[in-house]
ZAVO-880798 format. One record per residue (C-alpha): z, x, y; residue number from 1. Coordinates in pm, 1 decimal. Layout:
N
<pt zz="Z" xx="X" yy="Y" i="NUM"/>
...
This chain:
383
<pt zz="1695.8" xx="893.3" yy="875.6" i="1"/>
<pt zz="1718.2" xx="568.2" yy="1069.2" i="2"/>
<pt zz="1643.8" xx="607.9" yy="1437.3" i="3"/>
<pt zz="1610.9" xx="249.5" yy="1549.2" i="4"/>
<pt zz="1726.8" xx="-100.5" yy="1477.6" i="5"/>
<pt zz="1373.8" xx="-239.7" yy="1470.5" i="6"/>
<pt zz="1237.1" xx="-79.5" yy="1154.8" i="7"/>
<pt zz="1175.0" xx="-402.4" yy="972.9" i="8"/>
<pt zz="881.7" xx="-526.7" yy="769.1" i="9"/>
<pt zz="760.4" xx="-401.2" yy="433.0" i="10"/>
<pt zz="397.3" xx="-368.1" yy="328.3" i="11"/>
<pt zz="398.6" xx="-626.8" yy="52.2" i="12"/>
<pt zz="492.8" xx="-905.8" yy="288.9" i="13"/>
<pt zz="179.6" xx="-872.9" yy="494.1" i="14"/>
<pt zz="-115.3" xx="-907.5" yy="260.2" i="15"/>
<pt zz="33.8" xx="-1187.1" yy="53.0" i="16"/>
<pt zz="-1.5" xx="-1414.2" yy="355.4" i="17"/>
<pt zz="-378.2" xx="-1386.8" yy="353.1" i="18"/>
<pt zz="-496.6" xx="-1330.7" yy="-0.7" i="19"/>
<pt zz="-427.6" xx="-1537.1" yy="-312.6" i="20"/>
<pt zz="-340.0" xx="-1274.0" yy="-570.4" i="21"/>
<pt zz="-393.6" xx="-1360.2" yy="-932.0" i="22"/>
<pt zz="-199.3" xx="-1155.6" yy="-1183.8" i="23"/>
<pt zz="-411.0" xx="-845.7" yy="-1210.3" i="24"/>
<pt zz="-733.0" xx="-1029.8" yy="-1128.6" i="25"/>
<pt zz="-746.4" xx="-1194.9" yy="-1470.5" i="26"/>
<pt zz="-961.5" xx="-1480.8" yy="-1343.0" i="27"/>
<pt zz="-1267.9" xx="-1255.5" yy="-1372.8" i="28"/>
<pt zz="-1181.5" xx="-996.0" yy="-1637.4" i="29"/>
<pt zz="-1537.7" xx="-873.9" yy="-1670.9" i="30"/>
<pt zz="-1625.9" xx="-874.0" yy="-1304.6" i="31"/>
<pt zz="-1703.7" xx="-569.4" yy="-1095.2" i="32"/>
<pt zz="-1544.0" xx="-509.6" yy="-753.8" i="33"/>
<pt zz="-1755.0" xx="-446.2" yy="-448.0" i="34"/>
<pt zz="-1761.2" xx="-77.0" yy="-533.3" i="35"/>
<pt zz="-1828.6" xx="204.8" yy="-295.4" i="36"/>
<pt zz="-2108.1" xx="432.0" yy="-409.5" i="37"/>
<pt zz="-1939.3" xx="755.5" yy="-503.5" i="38"/>
<pt zz="-1584.0" xx="621.6" yy="-550.1" i="39"/>
<pt zz="-1467.5" xx="707.4" yy="-903.5" i="40"/>
<pt zz="-1092.3" xx="674.5" yy="-954.7" i="41"/>
<pt zz="-936.1" xx="830.4" yy="-1262.9" i="42"/>
<pt zz="-586.3" xx="786.8" yy="-1400.8" i="43"/>
<pt zz="-500.6" xx="1142.8" yy="-1501.3" i="44"/>
<pt zz="-153.3" xx="1098.9" yy="-1643.9" i="45"/>
<pt zz="130.5" xx="847.9" yy="-1690.2" i="46"/>
<pt zz="496.0" xx="932.9" yy="-1742.8" i="47"/>
<pt zz="763.2" xx="679.4" yy="-1837.1" i="48"/>
<pt zz="1126.7" xx="773.1" yy="-1776.9" i="49"/>
<pt zz="1234.4" xx="692.4" yy="-2131.5" i="50"/>
<pt zz="1083.3" xx="586.1" yy="-2460.4" i="51"/>
<pt zz="1332.8" xx="300.1" yy="-2482.7" i="52"/>
<pt zz="1509.3" xx="87.8" yy="-2223.9" i="53"/>
<pt zz="1774.3" xx="-185.5" yy="-2254.3" i="54"/>
<pt zz="1692.0" xx="-539.2" yy="-2145.6" i="55"/>
<pt zz="1804.5" xx="-625.4" yy="-1789.4" i="56"/>
<pt zz="1730.8" xx="-270.6" yy="-1670.0" i="57"/>
<pt zz="1414.0" xx="-108.7" yy="-1533.0" i="58"/>
<pt zz="1163.0" xx="147.5" yy="-1653.7" i="59"/>
<pt zz="1034.7" xx="410.0" yy="-1411.3" i="60"/>
<pt zz="660.1" xx="476.3" yy="-1440.7" i="61"/>
<pt zz="496.3" xx="770.0" yy="-1263.1" i="62"/>
<pt zz="118.8" xx="768.9" yy="-1210.5" i="63"/>
<pt zz="-120.6" xx="1050.3" yy="-1127.3" i="64"/>
<pt zz="-450.8" xx="915.9" yy="-988.8" i="65"/>
<pt zz="-748.4" xx="1116.2" yy="-865.4" i="66"/>
<pt zz="-1071.4" xx="1024.6" yy="-692.2" i="67"/>
<pt zz="-1322.8" xx="1217.8" yy="-905.3" i="68"/>
<pt zz="-1613.6" xx="1083.6" yy="-702.1" i="69"/>
<pt zz="-1775.0" xx="1179.3" yy="-374.2" i="70"/>
<pt zz="-1637.0" xx="913.6" yy="-136.0" i="71"/>
<pt zz="-1325.2" xx="699.8" yy="-77.9" i="72"/>
<pt zz="-1325.3" xx="329.7" yy="-157.6" i="73"/>
<pt zz="-1443.8" xx="102.3" yy="123.1" i="74"/>
<pt zz="-1186.4" xx="-165.9" yy="33.8" i="75"/>
<pt zz="-823.7" xx="-145.6" yy="-76.4" i="76"/>
<pt zz="-770.6" xx="-209.9" yy="-445.7" i="77"/>
<pt zz="-439.1" xx="-282.8" yy="-616.8" i="78"/>
<pt zz="-282.2" xx="-155.1" yy="-937.7" i="79"/>
<pt zz="-198.7" xx="-420.7" yy="-1194.5" i="80"/>
<pt zz="58.2" xx="-353.0" yy="-1466.2" i="81"/>
<pt zz="83.3" xx="-597.0" yy="-1756.9" i="82"/>
<pt zz="351.6" xx="-584.0" yy="-2025.1" i="83"/>
<pt zz="261.8" xx="-714.3" yy="-2370.4" i="84"/>
<pt zz="403.1" xx="-688.0" yy="-2719.9" i="85"/>
<pt zz="266.4" xx="-403.8" yy="-2928.3" i="86"/>
<pt zz="-35.6" xx="-513.7" yy="-3137.3" i="87"/>
<pt zz="-54.6" xx="-839.8" yy="-2941.9" i="88"/>
<pt zz="-209.3" xx="-740.8" yy="-2607.0" i="89"/>
<pt zz="-513.0" xx="-961.8" yy="-2661.7" i="90"/>
<pt zz="-335.2" xx="-1261.8" yy="-2811.2" i="91"/>
<pt zz="-326.4" xx="-1416.1" yy="-2464.4" i="92"/>
<pt zz="-545.4" xx="-1202.0" yy="-2237.1" i="93"/>
<pt zz="-483.4" xx="-1430.1" yy="-1941.6" i="94"/>
<pt zz="-107.6" xx="-1441.7" yy="-1994.3" i="95"/>
<pt zz="86.9" xx="-1116.7" yy="-2031.4" i="96"/>
<pt zz="462.1" xx="-1149.5" yy="-2073.4" i="97"/>
<pt zz="515.0" xx="-1029.6" yy="-1717.6" i="98"/>
<pt zz="359.9" xx="-797.4" yy="-1462.7" i="99"/>
<pt zz="457.5" xx="-526.7" yy="-1215.9" i="100"/>
<pt zz="151.2" xx="-523.1" yy="-988.8" i="101"/>
<pt zz="176.8" xx="-299.0" yy="-684.0" i="102"/>
<pt zz="-13.7" xx="-120.2" yy="-410.0" i="103"/>
<pt zz="-49.5" xx="254.5" yy="-465.5" i="104"/>
<pt zz="157.2" xx="461.9" yy="-225.0" i="105"/>
<pt zz="-169.2" xx="569.5" yy="-56.1" i="106"/>
<pt zz="-429.1" xx="295.8" yy="-5.6" i="107"/>
<pt zz="-753.6" xx="352.5" yy="-197.7" i="108"/>
<pt zz="-962.7" xx="383.3" yy="117.9" i="109"/>
<pt zz="-760.5" xx="701.9" yy="186.0" i="110"/>
<pt zz="-837.4" xx="856.0" yy="-154.4" i="111"/>
<pt zz="-1048.7" xx="1146.6" yy="-39.4" i="112"/>
<pt zz="-1272.1" xx="1310.2" yy="-303.3" i="113"/>
<pt zz="-1061.0" xx="1531.5" yy="-527.5" i="114"/>
<pt zz="-731.7" xx="1406.8" yy="-387.5" i="115"/>
<pt zz="-450.0" xx="1348.0" yy="-637.4" i="116"/>
<pt zz="-214.9" xx="1056.5" yy="-566.1" i="117"/>
<pt zz="120.0" xx="1069.9" yy="-746.7" i="118"/>
<pt zz="401.6" xx="815.1" yy="-715.3" i="119"/>
<pt zz="662.2" xx="625.9" yy="-917.1" i="120"/>
<pt zz="703.8" xx="249.4" yy="-948.4" i="121"/>
<pt zz="943.6" xx="49.1" yy="-1161.9" i="122"/>
<pt zz="897.4" xx="-220.7" yy="-1423.8" i="123"/>
<pt zz="1194.5" xx="-457.4" yy="-1438.7" i="124"/>
<pt zz="1287.4" xx="-563.9" yy="-1791.6" i="125"/>
<pt zz="1399.0" xx="-930.0" yy="-1813.4" i="126"/>
<pt zz="1748.8" xx="-980.7" yy="-1949.2" i="127"/>
<pt zz="1619.9" xx="-1241.5" yy="-2194.7" i="128"/>
<pt zz="1342.6" xx="-1026.1" yy="-2341.5" i="129"/>
<pt zz="1353.1" xx="-990.5" yy="-2718.3" i="130"/>
<pt zz="1406.2" xx="-634.3" yy="-2844.9" i="131"/>
<pt zz="1094.3" xx="-473.4" yy="-2986.2" i="132"/>
<pt zz="795.9" xx="-253.2" yy="-2908.2" i="133"/>
<pt zz="586.7" xx="-316.7" yy="-2598.7" i="134"/>
<pt zz="286.2" xx="-165.1" yy="-2420.6" i="135"/>
<pt zz="183.8" xx="-119.8" yy="-2057.7" i="136"/>
<pt zz="-170.0" xx="-230.3" yy="-1970.2" i="137"/>
<pt zz="-288.0" xx="-90.7" yy="-1637.7" i="138"/>
<pt zz="-595.5" xx="-104.2" yy="-1416.3" i="139"/>
<pt zz="-731.9" xx="-147.2" yy="-1064.0" i="140"/>
<pt zz="-843.1" xx="-477.5" yy="-914.0" i="141"/>
<pt zz="-965.1" xx="-624.1" yy="-586.7" i="142"/>
<pt zz="-720.8" xx="-900.8" yy="-482.1" i="143"/>
<pt zz="-964.5" xx="-1091.4" yy="-259.1" i="144"/>
<pt zz="-1209.5" xx="-1145.7" yy="-547.6" i="145"/>
<pt zz="-988.2" xx="-1109.2" yy="-853.6" i="146"/>
<pt zz="-1220.8" xx="-854.1" yy="-1015.2" i="147"/>
<pt zz="-1119.2" xx="-547.0" yy="-1212.7" i="148"/>
<pt zz="-1263.7" xx="-198.7" yy="-1198.6" i="149"/>
<pt zz="-1390.4" xx="-22.5" yy="-1507.9" i="150"/>
<pt zz="-1197.4" xx="298.3" yy="-1581.1" i="151"/>
<pt zz="-1231.2" xx="582.1" yy="-1830.4" i="152"/>
<pt zz="-915.6" xx="489.4" yy="-2025.7" i="153"/>
<pt zz="-834.5" xx="362.8" yy="-2377.8" i="154"/>
<pt zz="-848.2" xx="-10.3" yy="-2439.5" i="155"/>
<pt zz="-577.4" xx="-175.5" yy="-2652.0" i="156"/>
<pt zz="-650.7" xx="-269.2" yy="-3012.8" i="157"/>
<pt zz="-512.2" xx="-615.8" yy="-3058.7" i="158"/>
<pt zz="-787.7" xx="-857.3" yy="-3154.8" i="159"/>
<pt zz="-801.6" xx="-1041.2" yy="-3489.4" i="160"/>
<pt zz="-1031.5" xx="-772.0" yy="-3629.1" i="161"/>
<pt zz="-835.7" xx="-483.7" yy="-3475.6" i="162"/>
<pt zz="-1100.8" xx="-412.8" yy="-3212.9" i="163"/>
<pt zz="-1039.4" xx="-381.6" yy="-2841.2" i="164"/>
<pt zz="-1147.8" xx="-653.2" yy="-2600.2" i="165"/>
<pt zz="-1302.0" xx="-497.1" yy="-2291.3" i="166"/>
<pt zz="-1118.5" xx="-700.8" yy="-2028.3" i="167"/>
<pt zz="-1056.9" xx="-383.0" yy="-1826.8" i="168"/>
<pt zz="-685.2" xx="-368.4" yy="-1906.6" i="169"/>
<pt zz="-609.0" xx="-20.0" yy="-2035.2" i="170"/>
<pt zz="-319.7" xx="82.5" yy="-2257.2" i="171"/>
<pt zz="-137.3" xx="374.2" yy="-2096.7" i="172"/>
<pt zz="212.8" xx="372.2" yy="-2247.0" i="173"/>
<pt zz="429.8" xx="232.3" yy="-2524.6" i="174"/>
<pt zz="805.0" xx="178.2" yy="-2511.8" i="175"/>
<pt zz="1086.9" xx="0.3" yy="-2695.4" i="176"/>
<pt zz="1312.9" xx="-265.7" yy="-2546.6" i="177"/>
<pt zz="1672.2" xx="-245.8" yy="-2671.9" i="178"/>
<pt zz="1936.2" xx="-520.7" yy="-2662.6" i="179"/>
<pt zz="2105.3" xx="-556.2" yy="-2326.5" i="180"/>
<pt zz="2400.8" xx="-322.9" yy="-2286.9" i="181"/>
<pt zz="2267.6" xx="-70.6" yy="-2538.5" i="182"/>
<pt zz="2247.5" xx="291.1" yy="-2429.2" i="183"/>
<pt zz="1909.6" xx="460.7" yy="-2457.9" i="184"/>
<pt zz="1897.9" xx="814.3" yy="-2597.4" i="185"/>
<pt zz="1522.3" xx="870.8" yy="-2574.7" i="186"/>
<pt zz="1375.5" xx="1104.3" yy="-2319.0" i="187"/>
<pt zz="1060.6" xx="1066.9" yy="-2107.3" i="188"/>
<pt zz="715.7" xx="1012.8" yy="-2254.6" i="189"/>
<pt zz="398.6" xx="1155.1" yy="-2100.1" i="190"/>
<pt zz="43.5" xx="1043.8" yy="-2175.8" i="191"/>
<pt zz="-239.6" xx="1259.0" yy="-2036.5" i="192"/>
<pt zz="-590.8" xx="1113.5" yy="-2012.3" i="193"/>
<pt zz="-762.1" xx="1377.2" yy="-1797.5" i="194"/>
<pt zz="-651.6" xx="1733.1" yy="-1708.2" i="195"/>
<pt zz="-435.0" xx="1769.2" yy="-1399.8" i="196"/>
<pt zz="-597.8" xx="1995.9" yy="-1139.3" i="197"/>
<pt zz="-420.9" xx="2323.8" yy="-1055.0" i="198"/>
<pt zz="-361.3" xx="2213.5" yy="-694.3" i="199"/>
<pt zz="-197.8" xx="1871.6" yy="-699.1" i="200"/>
<pt zz="-258.8" xx="1794.3" yy="-331.8" i="201"/>
<pt zz="-486.8" xx="1937.4" yy="-64.7" i="202"/>
<pt zz="-308.7" xx="2124.5" yy="211.1" i="203"/>
<pt zz="-224.4" xx="1896.6" yy="504.9" i="204"/>
<pt zz="-416.8" xx="1942.3" yy="824.5" i="205"/>
<pt zz="-241.3" xx="2155.0" yy="1086.0" i="206"/>
<pt zz="-74.0" xx="1970.7" yy="1372.9" i="207"/>
<pt zz="-283.0" xx="1925.5" yy="1687.0" i="208"/>
<pt zz="-265.0" xx="2182.7" yy="1962.1" i="209"/>
<pt zz="-184.4" xx="1923.1" yy="2228.4" i="210"/>
<pt zz="115.0" xx="1690.9" yy="2202.6" i="211"/>
<pt zz="297.2" xx="1464.0" yy="2443.2" i="212"/>
<pt zz="658.6" xx="1350.6" yy="2437.3" i="213"/>
<pt zz="805.1" xx="1000.8" yy="2462.9" i="214"/>
<pt zz="1178.9" xx="958.1" yy="2524.3" i="215"/>
<pt zz="1417.1" xx="1186.9" yy="2709.3" i="216"/>
<pt zz="1745.5" xx="1084.2" yy="2546.1" i="217"/>
<pt zz="1895.4" xx="1176.6" yy="2208.8" i="218"/>
<pt zz="1582.1" xx="1040.9" yy="2035.4" i="219"/>
<pt zz="1228.5" xx="1143.9" yy="2126.0" i="220"/>
<pt zz="883.6" xx="1137.6" yy="1969.4" i="221"/>
<pt zz="623.2" xx="1412.3" yy="1974.8" i="222"/>
<pt zz="284.9" xx="1235.7" yy="1971.7" i="223"/>
<pt zz="-72.8" xx="1348.2" yy="1932.4" i="224"/>
<pt zz="-218.6" xx="1341.0" yy="2282.3" i="225"/>
<pt zz="-544.7" xx="1174.1" yy="2177.6" i="226"/>
<pt zz="-462.7" xx="971.7" yy="1865.4" i="227"/>
<pt zz="-171.1" xx="738.5" yy="1778.5" i="228"/>
<pt zz="-8.1" xx="979.3" yy="1537.9" i="229"/>
<pt zz="355.4" xx="1086.8" yy="1528.8" i="230"/>
<pt zz="383.3" xx="1463.7" yy="1497.3" i="231"/>
<pt zz="763.0" xx="1468.4" yy="1485.2" i="232"/>
<pt zz="1076.7" xx="1257.3" yy="1531.9" i="233"/>
<pt zz="1346.0" xx="1449.1" yy="1719.5" i="234"/>
<pt zz="1713.1" xx="1354.2" yy="1728.2" i="235"/>
<pt zz="1907.6" xx="1597.0" yy="1942.8" i="236"/>
<pt zz="1867.5" xx="1928.7" yy="1757.0" i="237"/>
<pt zz="1718.6" xx="1780.8" yy="1437.8" i="238"/>
<pt zz="1349.0" xx="1722.2" yy="1371.8" i="239"/>
<pt zz="1169.3" xx="1506.3" yy="1114.5" i="240"/>
<pt zz="798.7" xx="1567.1" yy="1053.9" i="241"/>
<pt zz="551.2" xx="1284.4" yy="1110.1" i="242"/>
<pt zz="256.6" xx="1186.4" yy="890.3" i="243"/>
<pt zz="186.0" xx="1486.8" yy="664.3" i="244"/>
<pt zz="-163.3" xx="1360.0" yy="584.1" i="245"/>
<pt zz="-281.1" xx="1379.8" yy="946.1" i="246"/>
<pt zz="-398.1" xx="1019.3" yy="922.6" i="247"/>
<pt zz="-452.6" xx="771.2" yy="1199.6" i="248"/>
<pt zz="-313.8" xx="416.4" yy="1165.6" i="249"/>
<pt zz="-499.2" xx="212.5" yy="906.5" i="250"/>
<pt zz="-687.8" xx="-75.2" yy="1068.7" i="251"/>
<pt zz="-795.7" xx="-358.3" yy="839.1" i="252"/>
<pt zz="-1056.3" xx="-618.5" yy="939.2" i="253"/>
<pt zz="-1210.8" xx="-942.4" yy="816.5" i="254"/>
<pt zz="-1584.3" xx="-1001.4" yy="850.2" i="255"/>
<pt zz="-1709.6" xx="-1346.8" yy="953.7" i="256"/>
<pt zz="-1688.0" xx="-1590.0" yy="659.9" i="257"/>
<pt zz="-1567.1" xx="-1317.3" yy="422.8" i="258"/>
<pt zz="-1212.4" xx="-1331.1" yy="277.1" i="259"/>
<pt zz="-1218.8" xx="-966.2" yy="169.1" i="260"/>
<pt zz="-1020.1" xx="-723.0" yy="390.7" i="261"/>
<pt zz="-1209.6" xx="-408.9" yy="491.2" i="262"/>
<pt zz="-1051.9" xx="-81.9" yy="612.9" i="263"/>
<pt zz="-1204.7" xx="-9.1" yy="951.6" i="264"/>
<pt zz="-1148.0" xx="366.3" yy="914.0" i="265"/>
<pt zz="-1437.0" xx="386.4" yy="665.0" i="266"/>
<pt zz="-1806.8" xx="376.2" yy="756.4" i="267"/>
<pt zz="-1994.2" xx="169.6" yy="866.6" i="268"/>
<pt zz="-1675.0" xx="71.9" yy="1050.3" i="269"/>
<pt zz="-1530.2" xx="290.7" yy="1323.7" i="270"/>
<pt zz="-1217.8" xx="293.5" yy="1540.1" i="271"/>
<pt zz="-1222.8" xx="468.6" yy="1877.3" i="272"/>
<pt zz="-895.6" xx="547.9" yy="2059.2" i="273"/>
<pt zz="-831.3" xx="588.9" yy="2430.8" i="274"/>
<pt zz="-483.7" xx="710.8" yy="2528.4" i="275"/>
<pt zz="-295.6" xx="653.9" yy="2854.4" i="276"/>
<pt zz="57.6" xx="677.2" yy="2985.4" i="277"/>
<pt zz="244.7" xx="353.3" yy="3055.9" i="278"/>
<pt zz="574.1" xx="398.4" yy="3235.6" i="279"/>
<pt zz="786.4" xx="616.5" yy="3010.6" i="280"/>
<pt zz="578.2" xx="533.3" yy="2703.4" i="281"/>
<pt zz="235.6" xx="607.8" yy="2563.7" i="282"/>
<pt zz="-36.0" xx="350.7" yy="2488.2" i="283"/>
<pt zz="-336.1" xx="401.6" yy="2261.9" i="284"/>
<pt zz="-616.1" xx="148.2" yy="2311.9" i="285"/>
<pt zz="-839.7" xx="86.0" yy="2009.4" i="286"/>
<pt zz="-1195.4" xx="-45.3" yy="1993.0" i="287"/>
<pt zz="-1311.3" xx="-145.5" yy="1645.5" i="288"/>
<pt zz="-1684.5" xx="-157.1" yy="1568.8" i="289"/>
<pt zz="-1895.1" xx="-252.9" yy="1269.3" i="290"/>
<pt zz="-2194.1" xx="-24.1" yy="1300.8" i="291"/>
<pt zz="-2259.0" xx="-71.9" yy="1675.3" i="292"/>
<pt zz="-2111.3" xx="-421.7" yy="1706.0" i="293"/>
<pt zz="-1770.5" xx="-449.6" yy="1882.9" i="294"/>
<pt zz="-1534.0" xx="-649.1" yy="1661.3" i="295"/>
<pt zz="-1183.7" xx="-616.8" yy="1805.6" i="296"/>
<pt zz="-965.3" xx="-442.5" yy="2061.5" i="297"/>
<pt zz="-590.0" xx="-387.3" yy="2066.4" i="298"/>
<pt zz="-318.7" xx="-154.0" yy="2195.1" i="299"/>
<pt zz="-50.8" xx="44.2" yy="2013.3" i="300"/>
<pt zz="238.4" xx="106.8" yy="2250.8" i="301"/>
<pt zz="500.2" xx="376.9" yy="2178.6" i="302"/>
<pt zz="832.8" xx="354.6" yy="2362.5" i="303"/>
<pt zz="1181.5" xx="500.6" yy="2312.6" i="304"/>
<pt zz="1507.9" xx="370.6" yy="2457.2" i="305"/>
<pt zz="1827.6" xx="550.4" yy="2365.9" i="306"/>
<pt zz="1830.1" xx="573.0" yy="1986.2" i="307"/>
<pt zz="1568.1" xx="300.3" yy="1935.7" i="308"/>
<pt zz="1197.9" xx="373.6" yy="1886.8" i="309"/>
<pt zz="941.7" xx="95.2" yy="1912.4" i="310"/>
<pt zz="575.0" xx="98.1" yy="1812.1" i="311"/>
<pt zz="420.1" xx="-232.3" yy="1911.2" i="312"/>
<pt zz="86.1" xx="-398.1" yy="1844.1" i="313"/>
<pt zz="-22.1" xx="-550.3" yy="2174.7" i="314"/>
<pt zz="-315.7" xx="-721.7" yy="2355.4" i="315"/>
<pt zz="-522.5" xx="-817.8" yy="2050.5" i="316"/>
<pt zz="-874.6" xx="-946.5" yy="2121.1" i="317"/>
<pt zz="-1138.9" xx="-1034.9" yy="1858.0" i="318"/>
<pt zz="-1513.0" xx="-1092.4" yy="1890.6" i="319"/>
<pt zz="-1807.5" xx="-1246.4" yy="1705.9" i="320"/>
<pt zz="-1609.1" xx="-1406.9" yy="1424.6" i="321"/>
<pt zz="-1446.1" xx="-1079.7" yy="1318.6" i="322"/>
<pt zz="-1066.5" xx="-1084.1" yy="1278.3" i="323"/>
<pt zz="-800.4" xx="-817.7" yy="1279.1" i="324"/>
<pt zz="-609.5" xx="-847.1" yy="951.6" i="325"/>
<pt zz="-345.1" xx="-582.3" yy="1011.1" i="326"/>
<pt zz="-266.5" xx="-237.9" yy="1145.8" i="327"/>
<pt zz="-68.8" xx="-15.0" yy="911.4" i="328"/>
<pt zz="145.7" xx="273.6" yy="1021.7" i="329"/>
<pt zz="463.6" xx="433.4" yy="897.2" i="330"/>
<pt zz="669.2" xx="276.8" yy="1174.6" i="331"/>
<pt zz="506.3" xx="-27.8" yy="1332.4" i="332"/>
<pt zz="810.3" xx="-224.8" yy="1431.2" i="333"/>
<pt zz="724.6" xx="-491.7" yy="1685.6" i="334"/>
<pt zz="452.3" xx="-727.7" yy="1798.2" i="335"/>
<pt zz="364.6" xx="-847.2" yy="2144.8" i="336"/>
<pt zz="91.7" xx="-1050.5" yy="2316.5" i="337"/>
<pt zz="-176.1" xx="-1174.5" yy="2077.9" i="338"/>
<pt zz="-7.2" xx="-1035.7" yy="1765.2" i="339"/>
<pt zz="246.3" xx="-1147.0" yy="1510.4" i="340"/>
<pt zz="473.0" xx="-970.5" yy="1269.1" i="341"/>
<pt zz="555.5" xx="-1022.1" yy="900.6" i="342"/>
<pt zz="908.2" xx="-967.4" yy="774.1" i="343"/>
<pt zz="1032.5" xx="-976.0" yy="414.8" i="344"/>
<pt zz="1311.3" xx="-1227.0" yy="471.1" i="345"/>
<pt zz="1052.7" xx="-1478.9" yy="593.1" i="346"/>
<pt zz="867.0" xx="-1457.5" yy="260.5" i="347"/>
<pt zz="566.6" xx="-1304.5" yy="430.3" i="348"/>
<pt zz="532.0" xx="-1572.3" yy="696.4" i="349"/>
<pt zz="379.1" xx="-1473.3" yy="1027.0" i="350"/>
<pt zz="629.8" xx="-1487.1" yy="1310.1" i="351"/>
<pt zz="591.1" xx="-1451.2" yy="1685.2" i="352"/>
<pt zz="909.4" xx="-1258.9" yy="1775.2" i="353"/>
<pt zz="947.6" xx="-1409.0" yy="2122.7" i="354"/>
<pt zz="938.4" xx="-1762.5" yy="1983.4" i="355"/>
<pt zz="1122.6" xx="-1714.4" yy="1656.7" i="356"/>
<pt zz="1479.1" xx="-1695.6" yy="1782.3" i="357"/>
<pt zz="1559.1" xx="-1462.7" yy="1495.2" i="358"/>
<pt zz="1793.6" xx="-1165.5" yy="1505.5" i="359"/>
<pt zz="1550.3" xx="-882.7" yy="1431.6" i="360"/>
<pt zz="1825.6" xx="-622.1" yy="1451.8" i="361"/>
<pt zz="2013.5" xx="-793.4" yy="1169.6" i="362"/>
<pt zz="1692.5" xx="-826.4" yy="968.2" i="363"/>
<pt zz="1611.3" xx="-460.6" yy="1016.9" i="364"/>
<pt zz="1957.0" xx="-359.1" yy="901.3" i="365"/>
<pt zz="1881.3" xx="-515.4" yy="561.7" i="366"/>
<pt zz="1528.1" xx="-378.2" yy="534.2" i="367"/>
<pt zz="1413.1" xx="-49.8" yy="377.9" i="368"/>
<pt zz="1289.5" xx="212.8" yy="621.3" i="369"/>
<pt zz="1095.9" xx="432.9" yy="380.1" i="370"/>
<pt zz="793.0" xx="210.5" yy="331.1" i="371"/>
<pt zz="487.6" xx="150.3" yy="549.6" i="372"/>
<pt zz="509.1" xx="-143.5" yy="789.1" i="373"/>
<pt zz="239.7" xx="-384.6" yy="896.4" i="374"/>
<pt zz="174.3" xx="-544.1" yy="1230.3" i="375"/>
<pt zz="-43.9" xx="-849.1" yy="1184.4" i="376"/>
<pt zz="-337.4" xx="-974.2" yy="1379.8" i="377"/>
<pt zz="-522.1" xx="-1296.6" yy="1302.5" i="378"/>
<pt zz="-347.2" xx="-1520.3" yy="1045.0" i="379"/>
<pt zz="-670.9" xx="-1603.5" yy="862.8" i="380"/>
<pt zz="-606.7" xx="-1816.7" yy="558.1" i="381"/>
<pt zz="-246.3" xx="-1889.5" yy="656.0" i="382"/>
<pt zz="-150.2" xx="-2249.1" yy="596.2" i="383"/>
């Protein structure tokens, strides 16, 4: 359901501005990410939509991940997906045929212990790809450092002696590429590496007792009184639930002289919110601390006008060399004083809306509305 013309930017546009992303972190295949004690991700199962797929089409891949450890990750890691020919995955370990790297649908710093994360992504098959048998090599890596995480998964056997090179790329599926225009008759394939738990997802937290409303026209928002969380979108007599995970916005920070982005919702970071009314809207002021050191302040302002809802990042201030990388929420749609916004049609460039002269309504009309959006703070590393 689209309730406003400002729902614009997609998640991928934001981080690519700041961090040089190698293909799956292959610059340091044997490295180890800055790992959180207690974070132990497992890939439980992989399902591909079909055992064969024609060239120039795409292959749907569904993943089931679980944090089998005792704590979430303290940084956000990415999933890399490499496609190689069968029996040749190690012929060029730094150069797979192509990749389909992506961010998991839930960032790794939100992988609570025991939580199962399931989602589907797609691997596009080039039209010029030669028919034959191919494999998917998958893993987790830290984009800021290009290092891969060790997982309890099978390694491919493709070396000259038939042994597997431990470059932390794990073989999770095999499929056949058919000539373009050929119809595939094969059904899905499922590979299970660890047992799926009986309960696939923990029950969501109940909604808060106290809510406040913004908007008195055909569109209105029911907000958590204390935290910047949308409980429900209401359009006349219809209602759409807000964040089912009961999560606050994800605040991401840079430390002084450190290119790695850190989620501020994970200790030793903390984010404190102070809510207030502002005209017909609601403003949530945030103070970000590292241990006891103040690092940044900003506002999230919620307003509704007619059928348009706006959630704006406003009044950004940073201290002591710390920098606000981004604030992630399902519907961050604007940026005001001290902030910028990333939009997909600008190839991830940071834009100050008031100075850009761009038609954001037209941009929003071409943009997906079912993905998280990012409002950007400091453009560290942006040339």
